[in-house]
C-alpha positions as CSV (number, residue, x, y, z in Angstrom):
1,M,68.2,105.1,26.5
2,A,70.1,105.2,23.3
3,G,69.9,101.4,22.8
4,R,72.6,99.5,21.3
5,V,75.4,102.2,20.3
6,L,78.7,101.7,17.7
7,I,80.9,104.9,18.0
8,V,83.3,104.7,15.1
9,T,85.9,107.3,15.2
10,P,89.7,107.9,14.4
11,D,90.0,110.0,17.7
12,Y,90.1,108.1,20.9
13,P,92.2,107.9,24.2
14,P,94.9,107.1,25.1
15,A,95.9,109.7,22.1
16,H,95.7,113.4,23.6
17,G,93.5,115.9,22.0
18,G,89.8,117.4,22.7
19,I,88.1,115.0,20.0
20,Q,89.7,112.3,21.7
21,T,88.5,113.5,25.5
22,L,84.9,113.6,24.4
23,M,84.8,110.6,22.6
24,G,86.4,108.8,25.9
25,K,84.2,110.3,27.8
26,L,81.1,109.5,25.9
27,G,82.3,105.7,25.6
28,R,82.0,105.6,29.0
29,L,79.0,108.1,30.2
30,L,76.2,107.5,27.3
31,P,73.3,105.8,28.9
32,A,73.0,102.9,25.7
33,S,71.8,99.1,26.5
34,A,75.2,98.4,25.3
35,L,78.0,100.0,23.7
36,E,81.2,99.3,21.5
37,V,84.0,101.3,20.4
38,V,85.7,101.0,16.7
39,T,89.3,103.0,16.5
40,F,92.4,103.3,15.8
41,D,95.3,101.8,17.5
42,H,97.8,103.1,19.8
43,P,100.8,101.9,21.9
44,E,99.6,102.6,25.1
45,A,96.0,101.2,24.2
46,P,96.2,98.1,26.0
47,A,96.9,99.6,29.4
48,Y,94.0,102.3,28.7
49,D,91.2,99.7,27.3
50,G,92.2,97.5,30.1
51,A,91.4,100.1,32.2
52,H,88.0,100.8,31.3
53,A,84.8,98.7,31.1
54,V,84.7,99.6,27.2
55,T,84.5,97.2,24.4
56,V,87.0,98.6,22.2
57,H,88.2,97.3,18.7
58,R,91.4,98.9,17.2
59,V,92.3,99.0,13.6
60,P,96.4,98.8,13.2
61,A,97.7,102.1,12.3
62,R,98.8,102.5,8.8
63,A,99.0,105.2,6.0
64,R,95.7,107.6,6.8
65,A,94.0,106.1,3.7
66,I,94.3,103.0,4.4
67,R,93.5,103.5,7.7
68,I,90.3,105.1,7.2
69,A,89.4,102.0,4.4
70,A,90.2,99.7,7.4
71,L,88.2,101.6,9.8
72,S,85.1,101.3,7.4
73,G,85.6,97.6,7.0
74,R,86.2,96.9,10.7
75,A,82.9,99.1,11.5
76,L,80.7,97.1,9.1
77,R,82.1,93.7,10.4
78,E,81.7,94.6,13.9
79,A,78.1,96.0,13.2
80,A,77.1,92.3,11.6
81,R,77.9,91.0,14.9
82,F,77.4,93.5,17.4
83,R,73.5,94.9,15.6
84,P,73.7,98.1,16.9
85,D,70.3,100.2,16.9
86,V,72.6,103.7,15.7
87,A,75.8,104.6,15.4
88,L,78.1,107.8,16.2
89,L,80.5,109.0,14.1
90,G,83.2,110.6,15.8
91,H,84.7,113.0,13.1
92,A,83.7,113.7,9.5
93,A,87.0,111.4,8.7
94,A,84.5,108.3,9.5
95,A,82.3,109.4,7.1
96,P,83.3,106.5,4.5
97,A,82.6,104.0,7.5
98,G,79.1,105.9,8.3
99,A,78.2,105.3,4.3
100,V,78.4,101.9,4.6
101,L,76.6,101.4,7.7
102,R,74.0,103.6,6.6
103,R,73.5,101.2,3.7
104,A,73.6,98.3,6.0
105,G,70.3,99.8,7.5
106,I,72.2,101.5,10.6
107,P,71.2,105.3,11.3
108,T,74.3,107.3,11.8
109,A,74.6,110.7,13.9
110,T,78.0,112.4,12.9
111,Y,80.1,114.8,15.1
112,A,81.2,118.4,13.6
113,H,84.1,120.0,15.2
114,A,85.9,122.9,12.7
115,E,89.4,122.2,11.1
116,E,87.5,119.4,9.3
117,F,85.8,122.1,7.1
118,R,88.7,123.8,5.9
119,V,91.1,121.2,5.5
120,W,88.8,118.3,3.9
121,P,85.8,120.5,2.8
122,A,84.8,118.0,0.1
123,R,85.1,115.1,3.0
124,S,82.8,117.4,5.2
125,R,80.1,118.2,2.9
126,F,79.8,114.5,2.1
127,A,79.6,113.9,6.1
128,M,77.0,116.7,6.7
129,C,74.8,115.3,3.6
130,H,74.8,111.7,4.4
131,T,74.1,111.5,8.1
132,D,70.8,111.1,9.8
133,A,72.1,113.9,12.3
134,V,74.8,116.0,12.9
135,I,76.3,117.3,16.1
136,A,77.9,120.3,16.3
137,V,79.9,121.1,19.6
138,S,79.5,125.2,18.8
139,R,77.4,128.0,17.2
140,H,80.6,128.5,15.1
141,T,80.7,124.7,14.0
142,R,77.1,124.7,13.4
143,A,77.1,127.5,11.0
144,M,79.6,125.6,9.0
145,A,77.7,122.5,9.0
146,V,74.5,124.4,7.6
147,A,76.9,125.9,5.5
148,A,78.4,122.5,4.2
149,G,74.8,121.4,3.3
150,A,73.3,119.8,6.4
151,P,69.7,120.5,6.8
152,A,69.3,123.1,9.6
153,D,66.9,120.8,11.4
154,R,69.3,117.9,11.6
155,V,71.8,120.0,13.3
156,H,71.9,119.5,17.1
157,L,74.3,121.8,19.3
158,I,75.9,119.9,22.0
159,H,78.8,121.3,24.0
160,H,81.7,119.7,25.5
161,G,81.7,119.1,29.2
162,V,84.4,119.2,32.1
163,D,85.7,117.3,35.0
164,T,85.5,120.0,38.0
165,P,87.9,119.6,41.1
166,D,86.5,118.9,44.5
167,A,88.1,122.5,45.5
168,V,90.2,124.8,44.3
169,T,92.5,127.1,46.6
170,P,92.2,130.6,46.6
171,R,95.0,132.4,44.8
172,V,96.9,134.7,46.6
173,S,98.4,137.8,45.4
174,G,101.8,138.4,45.3
175,A,103.1,134.6,46.3
176,R,104.6,133.6,43.1
177,P,105.4,135.6,39.7
178,P,102.4,136.6,37.7
179,T,101.7,133.6,35.4
180,V,100.3,133.2,32.5
181,I,99.3,129.6,31.4
182,T,98.3,128.3,27.8
183,V,97.6,124.3,27.2
184,A,97.3,123.2,23.4
185,R,99.3,121.1,21.0
186,L,102.1,122.8,19.3
187,R,100.8,121.4,16.2
188,D,98.5,124.1,14.9
189,L,99.4,127.7,13.8
190,H,95.6,129.1,15.0
191,K,96.1,127.7,18.4
192,G,98.1,131.5,18.6
193,H,101.3,130.6,20.3
194,D,102.7,133.1,18.0
195,V,100.4,136.0,19.3
196,M,101.1,135.1,22.5
197,L,105.1,135.7,22.2
198,Q,104.5,139.0,20.6
199,A,102.0,139.8,23.5
200,M,104.4,138.8,26.1
201,T,107.1,141.3,24.8
202,V,104.2,144.0,25.7
203,V,103.2,142.2,29.1
204,R,106.7,142.3,30.4
205,R,107.4,145.7,30.0
206,R,104.2,146.5,32.0
207,V,104.0,143.6,34.4
208,P,107.5,143.2,35.5
209,G,108.3,139.5,36.1
210,A,105.4,138.2,34.3
211,R,105.7,134.8,32.8
212,W,104.1,132.5,30.5
213,V,104.0,128.9,30.9
214,V,103.1,126.7,27.7
215,L,102.2,123.1,28.3
216,G,101.8,121.0,25.1
217,D,104.3,119.6,22.7
218,G,104.4,119.4,18.7
219,P,106.4,120.2,15.6
220,L,105.9,124.3,16.2
221,R,107.9,123.7,19.3
222,P,111.2,124.5,17.8
223,R,110.1,127.5,15.9
224,Y,108.3,129.2,18.9
225,E,111.3,128.7,21.1
226,Q,113.7,130.2,18.5
227,L,110.7,133.2,18.2
228,A,111.0,133.7,21.9
229,R,114.9,133.8,22.1
230,E,114.7,136.5,19.3
231,L,111.9,138.5,21.1
232,G,114.5,138.5,24.1
233,L,111.6,136.7,26.3
234,G,114.4,134.2,27.7
235,S,113.3,132.9,31.0
236,A,110.3,134.3,30.6
237,V,108.6,132.0,28.5
238,D,108.5,128.1,29.9
239,F,107.7,125.4,27.2
240,V,107.3,122.7,29.8
241,G,106.2,120.1,26.5
242,G,103.8,117.3,27.6
243,A,102.3,116.7,30.5
244,S,99.7,114.5,32.3
245,D,96.3,115.4,33.3
246,G,97.4,115.6,37.1
247,E,100.5,117.8,35.8
248,R,98.2,119.9,33.7
249,D,95.8,120.3,36.5
250,A,99.0,121.4,39.1
251,W,99.8,124.2,36.6
252,L,96.2,125.4,36.6
253,R,96.3,125.8,40.3
254,R,99.0,127.8,40.4
255,A,98.6,130.0,37.3
256,D,96.6,133.4,37.7
257,V,95.4,133.7,33.9
258,F,94.6,131.2,30.9
259,A,95.3,132.4,27.3
260,M,94.6,131.0,24.3
261,P,93.9,133.1,21.5
262,T,92.8,131.1,18.7
263,R,92.4,132.6,15.2
264,L,90.2,131.6,12.3
265,P,93.0,130.5,9.8
266,D,90.9,131.6,6.5
267,G,88.9,134.2,8.4
268,V,85.5,132.3,8.2
269,R,86.1,128.1,8.5
270,G,88.1,126.4,11.1
271,G,89.9,126.9,14.0
272,E,88.7,126.1,17.2
273,G,85.3,124.3,17.6
274,F,84.9,125.0,20.8
275,G,87.8,124.6,23.2
276,I,87.3,122.1,26.6
277,A,90.7,124.0,27.4
278,Y,88.9,127.1,28.1
279,L,86.3,125.1,30.8
280,E,89.4,123.4,32.4
281,A,90.8,126.4,33.1
282,A,87.6,128.1,34.2
283,A,87.0,124.6,36.5
284,Y,90.2,125.8,38.2
285,G,89.1,129.6,39.1
286,L,91.4,131.1,36.1
287,P,90.2,133.9,33.8
288,V,90.3,133.2,30.3
289,V,91.6,135.4,27.4
290,A,90.4,134.0,24.3
291,A,89.0,134.6,20.8
292,N,85.9,136.8,20.2
293,A,85.5,134.3,17.3
294,G,85.2,130.8,17.0
295,G,84.5,128.2,19.5
296,A,85.5,130.4,22.2
297,V,82.6,132.5,22.1
298,D,80.5,129.4,23.4
299,A,83.4,128.3,26.1
300,V,84.3,131.8,27.7
301,D,80.9,134.1,29.3
302,A,82.3,137.5,27.9
303,G,83.3,139.7,30.5
304,A,82.3,137.6,33.2
305,T,84.5,134.6,33.0
306,G,86.9,136.0,30.7
307,L,88.0,138.4,27.9
308,L,87.5,138.3,24.3
309,V,89.5,139.8,21.6
310,D,90.9,140.2,18.2
311,A,93.1,137.3,18.1
312,T,95.3,138.9,15.4
313,D,95.9,141.9,17.4
314,H,98.7,141.2,20.1
315,R,98.1,144.3,21.4
316,Q,94.8,143.6,22.3
317,V,95.8,140.3,23.6
318,A,98.2,142.2,25.7
319,D,95.8,144.7,27.1
320,A,93.6,142.1,28.3
321,L,96.3,140.2,29.7
322,V,97.6,143.0,31.7
323,S,94.3,144.1,33.0
324,L,94.1,140.7,34.3
325,L,97.5,140.2,36.1
326,A,97.7,143.9,37.4
327,E,94.4,143.9,39.1
328,P,94.3,140.7,41.0
329,G,91.3,141.4,42.3
330,R,89.2,141.6,39.0
331,A,91.2,138.1,37.8
332,Q,90.0,136.5,41.1
333,A,86.5,138.0,41.0
334,M,86.1,136.6,37.3
335,G,87.7,133.2,38.7
336,R,85.1,132.7,41.2
337,R,82.5,133.0,38.2
338,A,84.5,131.0,36.1
339,I,84.0,128.1,38.7
340,A,80.7,128.3,38.6
341,W,80.2,128.3,35.0
342,A,82.4,125.5,34.5
343,Q,79.8,123.4,36.7
344,Q,77.2,124.1,34.4
345,F,79.1,121.5,31.6
346,P,79.2,118.5,33.4
347,W,80.2,115.7,31.0
348,Q,77.2,113.7,32.0
349,R,75.1,116.4,30.7
350,T,76.8,116.0,27.1
351,A,76.3,112.5,27.1
352,D,72.6,112.7,27.9
353,Q,72.2,115.3,25.4
354,V,73.9,113.1,22.7
355,A,71.8,109.8,23.8
356,D,68.8,111.9,23.1
357,V,69.9,112.5,19.3
358,L,70.7,108.9,19.2
359,G,67.5,108.2,20.0
360,L,65.8,109.9,18.1
361,I,67.3,108.7,14.9
362,A,67.2,105.2,16.0
363,D,63.5,105.7,16.3
364,G,63.3,107.3,13.0
365,A,62.1,110.6,13.9
366,G,65.1,112.3,13.1
367,R,65.5,111.2,9.3
């Protein structure tokens, strides 16, 4: 039991994304005597908050710098009322709030993901050096946290979890066009959609009729749609746009391979911290094609549940896709192992491990 926990996070449902999913799960599953959340507002927040038995305090949406200051102020105000034993910061962006809480005598644990170390290096260094514990989502993230100044003995490796379906229908070869699926917002170049488009030109020559389904939306979508036209992919690529969890799961049931060849933007820092999407695909029996660097190395059991390749080389990506699409038996065997792999990552285990860290620093042993 983690005692009384205050979660302070800029990322929380109903906003979409991996960090949002993580924070939402912890808000509902952390074994704590009491728990409250301070986060930003969202147009759909009333419906979401009303459907979950978690006390959530929302900060009105403003310019980011003002929002962070407002988040810190609200966190201190709620802490004075709620009197938490410990605070969990969902992102380095919440470091100012963490500093305020620590001055008030409340120990903090700070989540480390990936892109913050590249995009906000100074803020990330501050966050890593001014907290009582760091929770890293992968070995890649742990290395960045230590490089940013976090004491190695205060960095705890805790992977994300995944929801697993009750049953997965076996795939039947030839029942539909060979289908590759990617689930990722079209916002970050490092997700690898551009490399996938190049790879699909090769895949189509070697696996006639193969198609790529892209779930997710964002400002890069027009750019990728234009590139697909220029490459002559036409109807071979289907940009579905944003999808609900139910729609995503339906697509995962219909696809043959999941691919998201994320890369490290500067070759060292950032990129994919872990990749819940890889586990979601595995839970539905899909073999995965991913990068041999970054968080995917922890999310995919290389050679058993998927293939890890150089994500900057579209030919390697294409070769991996073809090897799975052209050999359904191999892909299905990987898919069966992937289901068992995903079942090793229940969300409750993640929440229990986080609770252990919070309990450690609340007792003073981790400081």
